C-alpha positions in Angstrom: 125.9 -25.5 -126.1 129.4 -24.3 -126.3 130.6 -22.1 -129.1 133.9 -21.6 -130.7 135.1 -18.0 -130.5 138.7 -16.3 -130.4 138.0 -16.2 -126.6 136.8 -19.4 -126.1 138.1 -20.8 -122.6 139.2 -24.2 -121.8 139.6 -25.2 -118.0 141.3 -28.1 -117.2 140.7 -28.9 -113.6 143.6 -31.6 -112.4 143.0 -31.5 -108.4 141.9 -34.0 -106.0 138.2 -33.7 -106.1 137.8 -34.6 -102.1 140.2 -32.3 -100.6 140.9 -29.6 -102.9 139.0 -25.9 -103.5 137.8 -26.0 -107.0 139.3 -22.9 -108.7 137.8 -24.4 -111.9 134.3 -24.2 -110.5 134.5 -20.5 -109.8 136.1 -19.6 -113.3 133.3 -21.6 -114.5 130.5 -19.6 -113.1 132.5 -16.4 -113.6 132.9 -16.6 -117.3 129.0 -18.0 -117.6 128.1 -14.6 -116.3 130.0 -13.1 -119.3 128.8 -15.6 -122.0 127.4 -19.2 -120.9 128.8 -20.6 -124.3 132.5 -19.4 -123.7 133.6 -22.0 -121.5 134.2 -25.5 -121.0 135.4 -27.1 -117.7 136.9 -30.6 -117.8 137.9 -32.3 -114.6 141.1 -34.6 -114.8 142.7 -37.0 -112.4 145.2 -39.0 -114.6 148.1 -37.1 -116.3 147.5 -40.2 -119.0 144.0 -38.6 -119.3 145.4 -35.0 -119.7 147.9 -36.3 -122.2 145.1 -37.7 -124.5 142.8 -34.5 -124.0 145.5 -32.3 -125.4 146.7 -34.8 -128.4 143.0 -34.5 -129.5 143.7 -31.6 -132.0 139.9 -31.3 -133.5 139.1 -30.7 -130.0 141.6 -28.3 -129.2 141.7 -26.1 -132.0 138.3 -24.9 -130.4 140.0 -22.9 -127.6 142.3 -20.1 -127.9 142.7 -19.9 -123.8 143.6 -23.1 -121.7 143.5 -22.9 -118.1 145.6 -25.6 -116.3 144.6 -25.8 -112.5 146.9 -28.3 -110.6 150.0 -28.4 -108.5 153.1 -27.5 -109.1 156.7 -28.6 -107.8 160.3 -27.2 -108.6 162.7 -28.9 -106.5 166.4 -27.9 -105.5 167.8 -29.4 -108.5 165.4 -27.2 -110.9 163.5 -30.6 -111.9 159.9 -29.1 -112.5 156.8 -30.7 -113.0 153.0 -30.3 -113.3 151.5 -32.6 -110.6 148.2 -34.4 -110.9 146.4 -36.5 -108.0 147.6 -39.9 -110.6 150.7 -38.5 -112.4 153.0 -35.8 -113.0 153.9 -34.2 -116.4 157.4 -32.7 -117.0 157.7 -29.9 -119.3 158.8 -32.0 -122.2 156.2 -34.7 -121.2 153.4 -32.3 -122.8 152.4 -33.0 -126.3 154.5 -31.3 -128.8 152.9 -28.2 -130.0 149.8 -28.9 -128.1 148.9 -25.1 -127.0 150.6 -23.6 -130.4 149.3 -20.2 -130.9 147.4 -20.2 -127.7 147.7 -18.5 -124.5 148.2 -20.8 -121.4 147.3 -19.9 -118.3 148.6 -22.2 -115.3 147.5 -21.9 -111.7 150.1 -24.2 -110.2 152.4 -23.2 -107.4 156.1 -22.2 -108.9 155.9 -22.9 -112.2 156.2 -19.4 -113.5 159.8 -20.1 -113.0 162.4 -20.5 -115.9 163.0 -24.1 -114.8 159.6 -25.2 -116.0 158.2 -22.0 -118.5 161.1 -22.5 -121.0 160.9 -26.1 -121.5 157.2 -25.9 -121.4 156.9 -23.1 -124.3 159.6 -24.7 -126.3 157.7 -28.2 -126.0 154.2 -27.0 -126.4 154.5 -23.9 -128.8 152.1 -21.6 -126.5 152.1 -18.3 -127.7 151.9 -16.7 -124.1 152.0 -18.5 -120.7 151.0 -17.0 -117.4 151.7 -18.8 -114.2 152.9 -17.9 -110.6 156.8 -17.8 -109.7 156.1 -18.7 -105.7 153.6 -20.9 -103.8 149.9 -20.2 -104.7 147.0 -20.6 -102.3 143.5 -21.2 -104.1 141.7 -17.9 -102.8 144.6 -15.9 -104.3 144.5 -17.9 -107.7 140.9 -17.5 -108.0 140.6 -13.9 -107.3 144.0 -13.1 -109.7 142.1 -15.3 -112.5 138.9 -14.2 -112.1 140.4 -10.8 -112.5 142.5 -11.6 -115.5 139.6 -13.4 -117.2 137.1 -10.4 -116.5 139.6 -8.2 -118.6 140.2 -10.6 -121.3 136.7 -11.6 -122.2 134.6 -9.2 -120.9 136.3 -6.4 -122.0 137.9 -8.1 -124.9 141.7 -7.4 -124.0 144.7 -8.8 -125.3 146.2 -11.5 -123.2 149.2 -9.0 -122.1 146.9 -6.2 -121.3 144.8 -8.3 -119.2 147.8 -9.5 -117.5 148.9 -5.9 -116.9 145.8 -5.0 -115.7 145.4 -7.6 -113.3 148.5 -6.8 -111.8 148.0 -3.1 -111.8 144.2 -3.4 -110.2 145.2 -6.3 -107.5 148.3 -4.3 -106.7 150.0 -7.1 -105.1 147.3 -8.3 -103.2 147.2 -11.5 -104.4 150.0 -13.4 -103.7 151.8 -15.8 -106.2 154.1 -13.7 -108.0 152.4 -13.9 -111.4 154.7 -13.9 -114.6 153.8 -13.4 -118.1 155.9 -15.2 -120.8 156.0 -15.1 -124.5 157.1 -17.5 -127.1 160.0 -15.7 -128.8 160.1 -18.5 -131.6 163.8 -18.4 -132.1 163.7 -21.8 -132.6 161.5 -21.5 -136.2 
């Protein structure tokens, strides 16, 4: 019985089912230890299904924290996108303002680079985005985000404080070069 709170978390697992380690399962089980009603995990294989879910404003208003698990790619021409088993989404392909005033964490290699983050924040309205700048292995992603959500949800820290504590606590042991980006609202 999911309950909406300012700490509620939606995990969007967008990885192939057969050959990928499921970070979503790790986060789901961990967050349920804090509060079983705090998290919902949705497995998605198609980019069209992700877009459809993000356009469901009534459902999305139940969550303050969104975690996207998938693959990221930034090529030599700085063309960046969130890659799923069946489709990919460029930053401007996300529904407009779908993450307005929300904290979005991304577990997808290299999507913490400006080529993705700046247009992503502009398009989605996310308040804060945390993502890796480099390639990311599933174990590093899982341990980094378990620590982050521990500080955020269990100790009820602000996202920025949870990010700082996680970086300090792991002291660069988890690779990925995680970055925290803020929406400066300069377009308003």
